[in-house]
Each structure stands twice: as C-alpha cells, then as structure tokens.
VMD Tcl script that draws the C-alpha trace (Angstrom):
set ca {
  {161.65 100.73 184.65}
  {158.71 101.70 182.39}
  {155.94 99.17 181.62}
  {155.78 97.38 178.34}
  {153.07 98.73 175.85}
  {150.37 96.11 175.17}
  {151.13 96.34 171.37}
  {154.52 94.75 172.03}
  {153.13 91.92 174.17}
  {150.43 91.11 171.48}
  {153.15 90.77 168.81}
  {154.60 87.80 170.65}
  {153.58 84.37 169.18}
  {153.87 80.86 170.70}
  {154.87 77.87 168.63}
  {153.72 74.27 168.98}
  {154.38 70.93 167.33}
  {150.75 70.55 166.32}
  {147.36 72.13 166.32}
  {146.20 69.92 169.18}
  {149.34 71.07 171.19}
  {148.45 74.72 170.54}
  {144.88 74.06 171.62}
  {146.08 72.47 174.86}
  {148.78 74.95 175.59}
  {151.62 72.47 175.68}
  {155.26 73.52 175.87}
  {156.90 74.85 172.73}
  {158.79 77.92 171.57}
  {158.52 81.73 171.02}
  {158.37 84.05 168.07}
  {156.82 87.32 167.03}
  {154.88 88.97 164.15}
  {156.37 91.64 161.88}
  {154.16 93.94 159.78}
  {155.37 94.69 156.20}
  {153.85 97.70 154.53}
  {151.58 97.01 151.42}
  {150.13 98.96 148.69}
  {146.85 99.07 150.55}
  {147.39 102.23 152.75}
  {145.57 100.91 155.85}
  {146.95 97.40 155.86}
  {150.04 95.51 156.50}
  {151.05 91.90 155.78}
  {152.03 89.92 158.74}
  {154.88 87.49 158.87}
  {155.65 85.14 161.80}
  {159.36 85.20 162.71}
  {161.43 82.82 164.89}
  {164.61 80.65 164.97}
  {164.91 77.90 162.47}
  {165.67 75.49 165.24}
  {162.41 76.38 166.98}
  {160.14 76.22 163.82}
  {161.52 72.76 162.92}
  {160.01 70.81 165.79}
  {157.31 73.43 166.54}
  {155.94 74.96 163.25}
  {152.30 75.73 164.32}
  {151.63 79.35 165.32}
  {149.44 80.64 168.06}
  {148.98 84.40 168.13}
  {147.49 86.54 170.90}
  {143.75 86.67 171.12}
  {140.75 84.25 171.38}
  {141.66 80.56 170.73}
  {139.24 80.08 167.87}
  {141.02 82.86 165.87}
  {144.67 82.51 166.79}
  {146.02 79.11 165.59}
  {147.65 79.04 162.29}
  {148.68 75.59 161.21}
  {152.06 75.38 159.46}
  {154.51 72.61 158.46}
  {158.27 72.95 158.81}
  {158.38 73.38 154.95}
  {156.11 76.40 155.28}
  {158.85 78.34 157.01}
  {161.38 80.13 154.83}
  {165.07 80.55 155.79}
  {166.95 83.59 154.73}
  {170.24 81.78 154.11}
  {172.00 78.77 155.37}
  {174.24 80.98 157.46}
  {171.57 82.15 159.99}
  {169.09 80.65 162.39}
  {166.10 82.83 161.28}
  {162.87 81.69 159.49}
  {159.58 83.38 158.50}
  {156.15 82.24 157.35}
  {153.31 84.37 155.96}
  {150.26 84.90 158.08}
  {148.05 87.33 156.29}
  {146.76 90.87 156.05}
  {145.96 92.91 159.16}
  {144.91 96.49 159.86}
  {147.82 98.98 159.91}
  {146.53 100.44 163.27}
  {145.96 97.21 165.13}
  {145.74 98.77 168.63}
  {142.13 97.45 169.03}
  {142.77 94.24 167.22}
  {143.25 90.88 168.90}
  {146.96 90.76 167.90}
  {149.63 93.30 166.95}
  {153.15 93.36 165.27}
  {156.45 94.85 165.16}
  {156.53 97.49 162.38}
  {159.24 96.76 159.72}
  {160.67 100.29 160.13}
  {161.43 99.59 163.79}
  {164.38 97.40 162.80}
  {167.76 98.75 163.82}
  {170.18 99.75 161.04}
  {173.97 100.05 161.18}
  {173.46 103.88 161.13}
  {171.75 103.72 164.46}
  {175.08 102.79 165.96}
  {177.03 105.74 164.28}
  {174.64 108.50 163.89}
  {172.07 110.34 165.99}
  {169.40 113.07 165.59}
  {170.00 116.38 167.35}
  {166.86 118.19 166.32}
  {164.71 118.28 169.34}
  {161.19 119.35 168.50}
  {157.53 118.47 169.39}
  {157.38 115.92 166.62}
  {160.07 113.77 168.42}
  {158.30 114.19 171.80}
  {154.95 112.97 170.38}
  {153.20 116.31 171.09}
  {152.46 116.82 167.43}
  {150.43 119.87 166.39}
  {149.08 119.79 162.76}
  {151.56 122.42 161.66}
  {154.37 119.84 162.25}
  {152.79 116.93 160.46}
  {154.97 117.36 157.44}
  {158.21 117.57 159.67}
  {157.04 114.42 161.49}
  {156.65 112.54 158.15}
  {160.27 113.54 157.16}
  {162.05 112.65 160.41}
  {164.60 109.92 160.26}
  {164.70 107.02 162.76}
  {168.08 107.81 164.35}
  {168.40 107.76 168.18}
  {167.91 111.13 169.69}
  {170.92 112.77 171.19}
  {173.59 110.09 170.70}
  {173.98 106.90 168.71}
  {173.26 103.45 170.32}
  {176.14 101.93 172.25}
  {177.15 99.77 175.13}
  {174.89 100.18 178.23}
  {171.68 100.78 176.30}
  {168.72 99.09 177.93}
  {167.02 96.08 176.19}
  {163.83 94.20 176.83}
  {163.15 90.57 175.69}
  {159.55 89.39 175.38}
  {158.85 85.62 175.14}
  {157.60 82.58 176.68}
  {158.28 81.70 180.41}
  {157.62 77.93 180.37}
  {156.93 77.94 184.15}
  {153.71 79.83 183.46}
  {153.00 81.06 179.90}
  {149.28 80.78 179.82}
  {147.55 77.55 178.63}
  {144.42 79.23 177.27}
  {146.07 82.30 175.75}
  {149.47 83.72 175.28}
  {150.82 85.56 178.32}
  {154.45 86.70 177.39}
  {156.90 87.53 180.10}
  {159.48 90.33 179.92}
  {163.19 90.10 180.80}
  {165.52 93.05 180.95}
  {169.15 93.72 180.35}
  {171.73 95.91 178.58}
  {173.70 95.93 175.36}
  {177.30 94.84 175.96}
  {178.92 95.80 172.66}
  {177.78 98.25 169.96}
  {179.13 96.17 167.08}
  {177.95 92.68 166.11}
  {180.44 89.76 166.64}
  {180.55 86.28 164.97}
  {179.15 83.67 167.35}
  {179.57 79.90 166.69}
  {176.22 78.24 166.37}
  {175.62 74.51 167.32}
  {174.71 73.80 163.65}
  {178.20 74.69 162.64}
  {177.51 78.08 161.18}
  {178.80 81.41 162.44}
  {176.11 83.89 163.14}
  {176.51 87.68 163.38}
  {175.16 88.59 166.77}
  {174.76 91.38 169.28}
  {176.14 90.63 172.71}
  {173.52 91.42 175.35}
  {173.60 91.00 179.07}
  {170.20 89.48 179.57}
  {169.34 86.16 181.19}
  {167.52 83.71 178.85}
  {165.92 80.39 179.75}
  {164.43 77.52 177.82}
  {161.37 78.71 175.89}
  {162.67 82.02 175.04}
  {164.34 81.09 171.74}
  {162.93 82.97 168.95}
  {161.89 85.97 171.21}
  {162.11 89.60 169.96}
  {164.64 91.79 171.68}
  {164.20 95.55 171.67}
  {166.63 98.38 172.49}
  {165.15 101.41 173.94}
  {165.79 104.52 176.03}
  {163.65 105.54 179.06}
  {161.66 108.66 178.66}
  {159.58 110.71 180.91}
  {156.78 113.23 180.66}
  {155.72 115.84 183.19}
  {152.22 114.65 183.43}
  {152.51 110.75 183.19}
  {156.11 109.96 184.34}
  {157.82 107.11 182.59}
  {156.75 106.59 178.90}
  {155.75 102.97 178.25}
  {158.24 101.01 176.01}
  {156.42 100.95 172.62}
  {154.17 103.93 173.22}
  {153.89 106.19 170.19}
  {155.88 109.29 171.15}
  {157.28 110.07 167.77}
  {159.87 108.38 165.49}
  {162.95 109.25 167.48}
  {161.50 107.77 170.76}
  {160.27 104.41 169.42}
  {162.07 101.22 170.62}
  {164.02 99.54 168.01}
  {163.93 95.83 167.21}
  {167.43 94.73 167.99}
  {167.33 90.94 167.13}
  {166.16 87.47 168.05}
  {167.15 85.53 171.13}
}
mol new
graphics top color blue
foreach p $ca { graphics top sphere $p radius 0.5 }
foreach p [lrange $ca 0 end-1] q [lrange $ca 1 end] { graphics top cylinder $p $q radius 0.2 }
display resetview
C-alpha cells in the first residue's frame, strides 16, 4: 500500500460547533477543501465541503496549519446546499496559491473529480507525460491529455482511500487526519435512502467508516511503481492519467 501524499492530508478540514470548540479541539465532524480555478493564473478559490448533516451542528471550519491561522468562523446559514436532494454543502473560504505544496493547507483540485466517462472510457496512449517524466518537448502533449484512467476504465475492485477524523485520536492542537482503505463495489451509482427522507445517488464502497468520518473525501486510485522509488504516493504528481480521482463524500 503506498503512502498518502501530504497534500491530500492537508486538504482535510475539521468542523466544530463553535470557535471555542475549534480552539480546544473538541469532537466534531470532517470535511475537505476544493480549489476552483480563477482568472488569476497562480491562484485558486477555496471552498470547504462536507455533509449538510455535519455542517448543521458543526459549522466552524478548522484547516490544517497553525491554530492562529486555521479557524474560519461560519454559521449554518453560511453553508450552501446544492439541492434538497443531496446531503452536500459548501462554504467559501478564500483565495490560496495554486501551488500550495509549501503552504500551511492544501486542497483537492476541481479537475480531480470523477466523471461518468471515467467509468466507460480509458486512455491507451502510454508516454512520458503520463508517467510524470516530462521533458520540455512533451509539455504541449501534457497540456492536452485527458483525465481518463490509463489502460482501462474504473470498475469494481478499484482501490479507494478515505481521509478524515478518527475521534479516538484526531489531534487537539492541530488536524491529524487518519486514512482508511477499501474497494469500489459497483461501478455505477445506486439510489440510497437517506435518513432525511431523500434518495441520494451513491457509489457503493467496501470501506469501514466510524463516527467522525462523515463528510470525509473518498479517492479512487491505482497503485503505481517506479524503478527508483517503488510505490508512488497517492496524490503525487505523476501526470494527469496517474492522479487519484475524487470519488465522493462519506
């Protein structure tokens, strides 16, 4: 099993009922940051994402990083729900550098989200751009590559990783997300009854979840190796075709 790239761990947020609860590291929920491209070339706009049932009682956001910079006070009304037929909400956080590797937080790029085509199409063009060994002569090819899985489309048995809050030890002073692993059980989404009375389109995943993980991001990925370094970390930048995809929310 490869390790989790730090950028994915730093994209995880914790949610609290109040700013005081965030400062004290009391129990709450999980979520993550998504980076939306902007007209400013080197910047993205960050949105916090979680379940609606989590943001209701716990609307305050705590991101990765030093405590004096990481608490964003929000009310339940500051979270925006897509429709009444899902359990997903977002709230704006602000601008951040596009390349946030050395920043105190990170995000899931918007173009990592899975699309329906990822489960029906694949890329069969194996070249240096897709392995990440990118000479300047292939820069244009890299820019034009699509985001389809390499070799075959996603399907049952694909590996998944869920990053969220393990309440037994989640870090009182700073976020310390824990990873859980599993597999995709079905390639197509299915309607799942929700306790709120709605029916939510969902992926079936074999991955054990416990209290505190609601709102956590789930990634689908394929294990890759290199001759020099062995297993490639999940989230390492090895080219578009090798990136993990954001599958959904726990």
